[in-house]
C-alpha positions as a printed NumPy array, in Angstrom:
array([[ -8.217,  39.077,  25.269],
       [-11.668,  37.707,  24.51 ],
       [-10.845,  37.47 ,  20.797],
       [ -7.634,  35.566,  21.542],
       [ -9.502,  33.088,  23.724],
       [-12.116,  32.525,  21.046],
       [ -9.368,  32.004,  18.473],
       [ -7.64 ,  29.406,  20.645],
       [-10.939,  27.649,  21.219],
       [-11.488,  27.311,  17.47 ],
       [ -8.041,  25.782,  16.939],
       [ -8.679,  23.223,  19.723],
       [ -5.147,  23.008,  21.075],
       [ -6.439,  20.913,  23.99 ],
       [ -7.641,  18.169,  21.613],
       [ -4.388,  17.377,  19.824],
       [ -3.727,  13.668,  19.288],
       [ -1.064,  11.895,  21.292],
       [  0.924,  10.196,  18.532],
       [  3.896,   9.203,  20.684],
       [  2.93 ,   5.509,  20.827],
       [  2.443,   5.419,  17.067],
       [  5.875,   6.95 ,  16.451],
       [  7.504,   4.467,  18.848],
       [  5.824,   1.536,  17.1  ],
       [  6.915,   2.785,  13.679],
       [ 10.504,   3.207,  14.838],
       [ 10.436,  -0.3  ,  16.339],
       [  9.253,  -1.792,  13.041],
       [ 11.94 ,   0.11 ,  11.121],
       [ 14.566,  -1.095,  13.608],
       [ 13.463,  -4.722,  13.238],
       [ 13.491,  -4.571,   9.443],
       [ 16.846,  -2.792,   9.566],
       [ 18.379,  -5.955,  11.021],
       [ 18.024,  -7.566,   7.589],
       [ 16.947,  -4.988,   5.007],
       [ 19.691,  -2.578,   3.928],
       [ 18.483,   0.751,   2.56 ],
       [ 14.956,   0.733,   1.05 ],
       [ 13.896,   3.389,   3.583],
       [ 11.265,   4.894,   1.276],
       [  9.939,   1.409,   0.463],
       [  9.481,   0.575,   4.152],
       [  7.904,   3.96 ,   4.905],
       [  5.372,   3.513,   2.098],
       [  4.477,   0.063,   3.443],
       [  3.843,   1.626,   6.862],
       [  1.74 ,   4.424,   5.371],
       [ -0.244,   1.856,   3.403],
       [ -0.838,  -0.192,   6.555],
       [ -2.074,   2.83 ,   8.523],
       [ -4.237,   3.936,   5.576],
       [ -5.994,   0.551,   5.368],
       [ -4.881,   0.054,   1.771],
       [ -3.188,  -2.46 ,  -0.496],
       [  0.139,  -2.098,  -2.266],
       [  1.619,  -3.234,  -5.585],
       [  5.407,  -3.604,  -5.667],
       [  7.248,  -3.597,  -8.986],
       [ 10.921,  -4.247,  -9.562],
       [ 13.433,  -6.584, -11.162],
       [ 14.164,  -9.955,  -9.516],
       [ 16.576, -10.142,  -6.609],
       [ 16.046,  -6.726,  -5.002],
       [ 14.281,  -8.05 ,  -1.87 ],
       [ 10.663,  -7.266,  -2.857],
       [  9.299, -10.53 ,  -1.493],
       [ 11.567, -10.828,   1.542],
       [ 10.829,  -7.236,   2.608],
       [  7.099,  -7.927,   2.395],
       [  7.481, -11.134,   4.418],
       [  9.643,  -9.464,   7.073],
       [  7.23 ,  -6.536,   7.258],
       [  4.352,  -8.946,   7.872],
       [  6.302, -10.757,  10.603],
       [  6.9  ,  -7.483,  12.465],
       [  3.137,  -7.37 ,  13.083],
       [  1.469,  -9.95 ,  15.334],
       [ -1.063, -11.016,  12.709],
       [ -1.776, -13.876,  10.344],
       [  0.251, -14.131,   7.151],
       [ -0.159, -16.115,   3.953],
       [  1.693, -16.202,   0.641],
       [  0.166, -17.062,  -2.729],
       [  2.383, -17.738,  -5.727],
       [  0.41 , -16.759,  -8.813],
       [  0.87 , -19.088, -11.802],
       [ -0.854, -19.398, -15.2  ],
       [ -2.884, -22.416, -14.028],
       [ -4.085, -20.848, -10.758],
       [ -7.872, -20.859, -10.394],
       [-10.051, -18.454,  -8.353],
       [-10.918, -21.274,  -5.944],
       [ -7.188, -21.704,  -5.207],
       [ -7.23 , -18.15 ,  -3.835],
       [-10.708, -17.674,  -2.365],
       [-11.594, -21.205,  -1.295],
       [-14.224, -23.713,  -2.371],
       [-17.281, -25.563,  -1.111],
       [-16.657, -29.212,  -0.218],
       [-19.326, -31.843,   0.405],
       [-19.201, -33.182,   3.969],
       [-20.231, -36.835,   3.972],
       [-21.009, -36.782,   7.715],
       [-23.408, -33.844,   7.619],
       [-24.553, -34.297,   3.996],
       [-23.98 , -30.576,   3.488],
       [-21.564, -28.448,   1.544],
       [-19.037, -26.629,   3.728],
       [-16.937, -23.704,   2.633],
       [-13.207, -24.259,   2.996],
       [-11.473, -20.89 ,   3.14 ],
       [ -8.576, -20.204,   0.806],
       [ -5.251, -18.5  ,   1.59 ],
       [ -6.726, -15.042,   0.983],
       [ -8.334, -15.365,   4.426],
       [ -5.473, -13.926,   6.428],
       [ -4.369, -10.527,   7.708],
       [ -1.36 ,  -9.796,   5.519],
       [ -1.474, -11.607,   2.173],
       [  1.572, -11.636,  -0.091],
       [  0.74 , -12.334,  -3.742],
       [  3.904, -13.075,  -5.659],
       [  3.959, -12.218,  -9.377],
       [  0.327, -11.198,  -9.549],
       [  0.529, -10.739, -13.325],
       [  1.324, -14.444, -13.85 ],
       [ -2.266, -15.575, -13.244],
       [ -5.05 , -15.28 , -15.863],
       [ -7.68 , -12.54 , -15.784],
       [-10.286, -14.82 , -14.171],
       [ -8.082, -15.33 , -11.106],
       [ -7.021, -11.681, -10.974],
       [-10.653, -10.541, -11.068],
       [-11.428, -12.787,  -8.096],
       [ -9.505, -10.246,  -6.004],
       [-11.745,  -7.286,  -6.931],
       [-14.395,  -7.754,  -4.262],
       [-12.06 ,  -8.898,  -1.506],
       [ -9.666,  -5.962,  -1.986],
       [-12.323,  -3.276,  -2.161],
       [-15.022,  -4.544,   0.213],
       [-12.947,  -6.911,   2.376],
       [-15.385,  -9.72 ,   1.776],
       [-16.124, -12.442,  -0.745],
       [-19.43 , -13.872,  -1.899],
       [-19.472, -17.611,  -2.5  ],
       [-22.579, -19.694,  -3.265],
       [-24.765, -16.803,  -2.143],
       [-23.028, -16.494,   1.228],
       [-20.904, -13.55 ,   2.357],
       [-17.595, -14.154,   4.136],
       [-15.888, -11.167,   5.751],
       [-12.143, -10.697,   6.16 ],
       [-10.692, -10.189,   9.607],
       [ -9.214,  -6.792,  10.445],
       [ -6.502,  -5.899,   9.574],
       [ -6.482,  -7.04 ,   5.962],
       [ -3.725,  -5.96 ,   3.577],
       [ -2.702,  -7.34 ,   0.179],
       [  0.93 ,  -6.922,  -0.862],
       [  1.383,  -7.904,  -4.509],
       [  4.625,  -8.068,  -6.488],
       [  5.282,  -8.097, -10.209],
       [  8.334,  -8.195, -12.451],
       [  8.328,  -5.434, -15.117],
       [ 10.77 ,  -7.24 , -17.417],
       [  9.601, -10.785, -18.144],
       [  6.271, -10.136, -19.842],
       [  6.058, -13.404, -21.789],
       [  3.268, -15.525, -20.346],
       [  1.952, -12.705, -18.143],
       [ -1.418, -10.977, -17.984],
       [ -1.321,  -7.214, -17.485],
       [ -3.498,  -6.007, -14.627],
       [ -6.571,  -4.1  , -15.872],
       [ -7.044,  -0.471, -14.828],
       [ -9.985,  -1.431, -12.625],
       [ -7.775,  -3.704, -10.525],
       [ -4.813,  -1.339, -10.463],
       [ -7.167,   1.266,  -9.011],
       [ -7.742,  -1.018,  -5.996],
       [ -4.121,  -0.594,  -4.931],
       [ -3.475,   2.449,  -2.772],
       [  0.186,   2.552,  -3.82 ],
       [  2.369,   1.223,  -6.577],
       [  5.959,   1.168,  -5.337],
       [  8.795,   0.95 ,  -7.841],
       [ 11.82 ,  -0.615,  -6.172],
       [ 15.207,   0.031,  -7.764],
       [ 18.733,  -1.295,  -7.378],
       [ 20.709,  -0.458,  -4.223],
       [ 23.647,   1.904,  -4.333],
       [ 27.185,   0.492,  -4.311],
       [ 27.569,   1.369,  -0.631],
       [ 24.296,  -0.371,   0.222],
       [ 25.278,  -3.421,  -1.805],
       [ 28.511,  -3.731,   0.171],
       [ 26.481,  -3.626,   3.389],
       [ 24.137,  -6.286,   1.972],
       [ 27.105,  -8.57 ,   1.31 ],
       [ 28.477,  -8.023,   4.814],
       [ 25.05 ,  -8.642,   6.346],
       [ 24.696, -11.969,   4.51 ],
       [ 28.239, -12.947,   5.522],
       [ 27.648, -12.13 ,   9.204],
       [ 24.288, -13.916,   9.247],
       [ 25.914, -17.21 ,   8.182],
       [ 23.182, -19.836,   7.744],
       [ 20.535, -18.047,   9.813],
       [ 17.321, -17.308,   7.93 ],
       [ 16.262, -13.644,   7.63 ],
       [ 12.836, -14.368,   9.131],
       [ 14.492, -15.672,  12.298],
       [ 16.   , -12.225,  12.894],
       [ 12.652, -10.4  ,  13.084],
       [ 10.491, -10.146,  16.201],
       [  6.821,  -9.062,  16.166],
       [  6.543,  -5.571,  17.671],
       [  3.018,  -4.402,  16.778],
       [ -0.177,  -5.988,  18.099],
       [ -3.526,  -5.974,  16.326],
       [ -5.057,  -3.902,  19.135],
       [ -2.35 ,  -1.248,  18.817],
       [ -2.683,  -1.203,  15.044],
       [ -6.426,  -0.604,  15.274],
       [ -5.814,   2.244,  17.711],
       [ -3.222,   3.837,  15.415],
       [ -5.455,   3.519,  12.338],
       [ -8.255,   5.235,  14.233],
       [ -5.867,   8.037,  15.218],
       [ -4.809,   8.518,  11.594],
       [ -8.434,   9.042,  10.601],
       [ -8.596,  11.903,  13.137],
       [ -5.724,  13.813,  11.522],
       [ -6.989,  17.273,  10.591],
       [ -7.034,  18.721,   7.095],
       [ -7.939,  22.283,   6.216],
       [-10.464,  23.185,   3.515],
       [ -7.77 ,  24.722,   1.298],
       [ -5.964,  21.376,   1.257],
       [ -9.16 ,  19.619,   0.117],
       [ -9.14 ,  22.099,  -2.769],
       [ -5.433,  21.44 ,  -3.411],
       [ -5.987,  17.673,  -3.713],
       [ -9.021,  18.162,  -5.964],
       [ -7.112,  20.537,  -8.262],
       [ -4.17 ,  18.145,  -8.594],
       [ -6.405,  15.212,  -9.504],
       [ -8.573,  17.321, -11.826],
       [ -5.443,  18.349, -13.746],
       [ -4.806,  14.687, -14.618],
       [ -8.182,  14.498, -16.366],
       [ -7.524,  17.218, -18.92 ],
       [ -3.745,  17.115, -19.296],
       [ -2.633,  16.916, -22.955],
       [ -0.019,  14.255, -22.163],
       [ -2.51 ,  11.897, -20.481],
       [ -5.046,   9.6  , -22.119],
       [ -6.686,   8.648, -18.813],
       [ -6.787,  10.689, -15.614],
       [ -7.339,   9.711, -11.996],
       [-10.733,   8.987, -10.422],
       [-12.222,  10.287,  -7.138],
       [-10.884,   7.106,  -5.551],
       [ -7.418,   8.534,  -6.178],
       [ -8.378,  11.761,  -4.381],
       [ -9.491,   9.768,  -1.349],
       [ -6.291,   7.717,  -1.482],
       [ -4.166,  10.884,  -1.525],
       [ -6.021,  12.284,   1.488],
       [ -5.794,   9.059,   3.522],
       [ -2.115,   8.536,   2.709],
       [ -1.314,  12.182,   3.524],
       [ -2.927,  11.689,   6.946],
       [ -0.637,   8.717,   7.576],
       [  2.442,  10.678,   6.468],
       [  1.471,  13.441,   8.896],
       [  1.058,  10.9  ,  11.71 ],
       [  4.491,   9.388,  11.001],
       [  5.917,  12.903,  11.325],
       [  4.209,  13.312,  14.715],
       [  1.691,  15.896,  13.487],
       [ -2.074,  15.796,  13.885],
       [ -2.591,  17.977,  10.812],
       [ -1.719,  17.71 ,   7.119],
       [  0.648,  20.072,   5.324],
       [  1.111,  20.343,   1.517],
       [  4.349,  18.314,   1.651],
       [  2.389,  15.334,   3.001],
       [  0.174,  15.5  ,  -0.075],
       [  3.128,  15.818,  -2.44 ],
       [  4.732,  12.672,  -0.983],
       [  1.672,  10.627,  -1.946],
       [  1.286,  11.74 ,  -5.555],
       [  3.656,   9.459,  -7.47 ],
       [  2.849,   6.22 ,  -5.564],
       [ -0.896,   7.001,  -5.698],
       [ -1.214,   8.423,  -9.23 ],
       [  1.627,   6.672, -11.075],
       [ -0.409,   3.507, -11.771],
       [ -3.752,   5.261, -12.173],
       [ -2.975,   7.597, -15.078],
       [ -2.258,   6.482, -18.653],
       [ -0.008,   8.393, -20.997],
       [ -1.239,   9.403, -24.428],
       [  0.079,   7.066, -27.168],
       [  2.327,   9.817, -28.558],
       [  4.023,  10.505, -25.227],
       [  4.353,   6.8  , -24.469],
       [  6.134,   6.259, -27.787],
       [  8.507,   9.094, -26.873],
       [  9.431,   7.249, -23.674],
       [  7.835,   9.712, -21.275],
       [  6.994,   8.415, -17.799],
       [  3.84 ,   9.135, -15.763],
       [  6.087,  10.502, -13.011],
       [  7.23 ,  13.262, -15.371],
       [  3.655,  14.375, -16.038],
       [  2.764,  14.228, -12.332],
       [  5.75 ,  16.468, -11.578],
       [  4.544,  18.904, -14.262],
       [  1.097,  18.963, -12.677],
       [  2.506,  19.624,  -9.191],
       [  4.455,  22.605, -10.52 ],
       [  1.366,  23.982, -12.284],
       [ -0.86 ,  24.067,  -9.169],
       [ -0.318,  26.791,  -6.588],
       [  0.581,  25.456,  -3.15 ],
       [ -1.817,  26.68 ,  -0.41 ],
       [ -0.337,  28.977,   2.207]])
């Protein structure tokens, strides 16, 4: 009996997290978005995981598949600030970050904050702006601060960048460098709806008449609750063998014959944090291998680069990631 008691003490059953409020909040957000958004369940779930993981997300897809409207509706479901920046070829860093303006009354320069100073920031067509403007996001995305004229300005919590890009129209665009892509926790590829979903989309637009989609969404998550949930996610438990599993998966990307560039330790951390959020959404306070597997394509897909030979053959990074998953033994 003594051994059993010691075993139970080590597992700490009494200290399990109460994730009921988090699950209710997630279901409420999904219900609100479901009033307007048809399908896209995986898209919405990845946005929620990204939010709970304190990350940023890059959304890629052809025009007209509700990338922007989903991001805007998602932001409205949270009681936080929201701003939208349309990236264009003539956009300057000061148009995003802000600029110092001379105040005639005080005879001093005052910093006027740009639209990046919000809680949820939607950047539309991020690859339309030149490299100088794109690079202005490096510090703010990674460190949640900007440095201007020797002064540091910190972002309010929460802070989440949702960026979109169109994979088809590449004329007049500037591809994001690997260093910036690495700042995004997820890259989400959004595809066309099924025929059944498209019929429901048509009916939804018909029933809505002239009402705007944003008018249908009510805020359901407060900043205080979000901070509590993010803290709970960080307390999700992960066993040592799962640390090894993540490390092996990422290490395989660095010496795979089909890959020119593998993933960095930042990718390993992203997988772990996202897996914690997936576990929390499932109502568990511990990670299982399936949580890790769910993160791999959205986390690694934009971080690895195919070898020139495989790229010419039309191979996709997702194919290589799937090969790597099958080559690594799943912990028991």
